[in-house]
C-alpha positions in Angstrom: 12.8 2.4 10.7 12.7 3.5 14.2 10.0 5.8 15.6 10.4 9.7 14.6 12.5 8.8 11.7 12.0 9.6 8.0 13.6 8.9 4.6 13.5 10.6 1.3 13.7 9.4 -2.2 13.6 11.4 -5.5 12.1 10.0 -8.7 11.8 11.3 -12.2 9.4 9.3 -14.4 9.4 8.9 -18.0 7.5 12.2 -18.7 10.3 14.2 -16.8 7.8 14.6 -13.7 9.8 14.6 -10.4 8.5 13.1 -7.3 9.8 13.6 -3.9 8.8 10.5 -1.7 9.0 10.7 2.0 8.4 7.7 4.2 8.1 8.5 7.9 7.8 6.4 11.1 5.2 7.8 13.6 5.7 5.2 16.2 6.8 1.4 16.2 3.5 0.2 14.4 2.7 3.1 12.2 4.7 4.1 9.0 3.3 6.7 6.5 4.3 7.9 3.2 3.6 11.2 1.4 4.6 12.3 -2.1 5.2 15.8 -3.5 5.7 17.1 -7.0 6.5 20.6 -5.9 9.9 21.1 -4.3 8.5 23.9 -2.0 6.0 21.4 -0.5 8.7 18.8 -0.1 10.9 21.4 1.7 8.0 22.6 3.9 7.2 19.1 5.0 10.8 18.1 5.7 11.2 21.3 7.9 8.1 20.3 9.8 9.5 16.9 10.5 12.7 18.3 11.7 10.7 20.7 14.1 9.0 17.7 15.5 12.5 16.1 16.1 12.2 13.6 13.4 15.7 12.3 12.0 16.5 11.5 8.5 17.8 8.0 7.9 19.0 6.4 4.6 16.7 3.9 2.7 17.1 1.2 0.2 13.4 1.0 -0.6 12.5 0.8 -4.4 10.2 3.4 -6.1 6.5 2.6 -5.7 5.1 1.0 -8.9 2.2 3.6 -9.0 4.9 6.2 -10.0 6.8 3.9 -12.4 4.0 3.8 -14.8 
C-alpha cells in the first residue's frame, strides 16, 4: 500500500463474532493493523483516518489466522 492509505476487511468467525480489521500504511516502511469487535469503534477510527487525509484502498489480504481459530 502507499503511504496514508488504509484497507478494511470484515470477518465473522464460527461463533458469530464479527471483526473489523483495518490495515493502514503510515509511511513507506510502516504498516499497522488494528482490529475492532464493536462497530462504533470501527466507525470512529475510520473517521479519524479520513480526517488525517488517509484514503481507502481495496485489498486482497486474507483474514489473519489468529481470528480464524
